[in-house]
C-alpha positions in Angstrom: 61.5 -123.4 -57.2 59.7 -120.2 -56.5 58.2 -118.3 -59.3 59.8 -114.8 -60.0 57.9 -112.0 -58.5 57.1 -109.1 -60.9 57.0 -105.6 -59.6 54.6 -103.0 -61.0 56.5 -100.3 -62.8 54.6 -97.0 -63.2 54.2 -95.8 -66.7 56.0 -92.6 -67.7 53.6 -90.1 -69.1 54.5 -88.2 -72.3 54.0 -84.9 -70.5 56.4 -85.8 -67.7 59.0 -87.1 -70.2 58.7 -83.8 -72.3 59.0 -81.7 -69.2 62.1 -83.7 -68.0 63.8 -83.4 -71.4 63.1 -79.7 -71.6 64.5 -79.2 -68.1 67.7 -81.2 -68.9 68.1 -79.3 -72.1 67.8 -75.9 -70.4 70.2 -77.0 -67.7 72.8 -78.1 -70.3 72.4 -74.9 -72.2 72.9 -72.8 -69.1 75.9 -74.9 -68.1 77.4 -74.3 -71.5 76.7 -70.5 -71.4 78.2 -70.1 -68.0 81.1 -72.5 -68.3 82.3 -72.4 -71.9 80.8 -69.6 -74.0 83.2 -66.7 -74.5 80.7 -64.4 -76.2 80.3 -66.5 -79.4 76.6 -66.7 -78.9 76.2 -63.1 -77.7 74.4 -60.8 -80.1 74.1 -58.0 -77.5 77.8 -57.0 -77.4 79.7 -57.5 -74.2 76.7 -57.4 -71.8 76.1 -61.2 -72.0 79.8 -62.0 -72.0 80.3 -60.0 -68.8 77.2 -61.5 -67.2 78.4 -65.1 -67.9 82.0 -64.1 -66.9 80.7 -63.1 -63.5 78.6 -66.3 -63.3 81.8 -68.3 -63.9 83.5 -66.5 -61.0 80.5 -67.0 -58.8 80.4 -70.8 -59.4 84.2 -71.2 -59.2 84.7 -72.2 -62.8 88.1 -71.2 -64.0 87.9 -68.8 -67.0 91.3 -67.0 -67.1 
């Protein structure tokens, strides 16, 4: 029988992991704001709501 061959797996640096998690977190937050938020997080009146509403139309996400 042949001995199993082990492949070298590069280590994931903490800096790269932190950057990846921040990027995923920001992407999820942006997806929530554009896709689902109806102004609940907006403290600036209707400006943010209208901006995200236009973003939903641009991306083809149904909103009304």
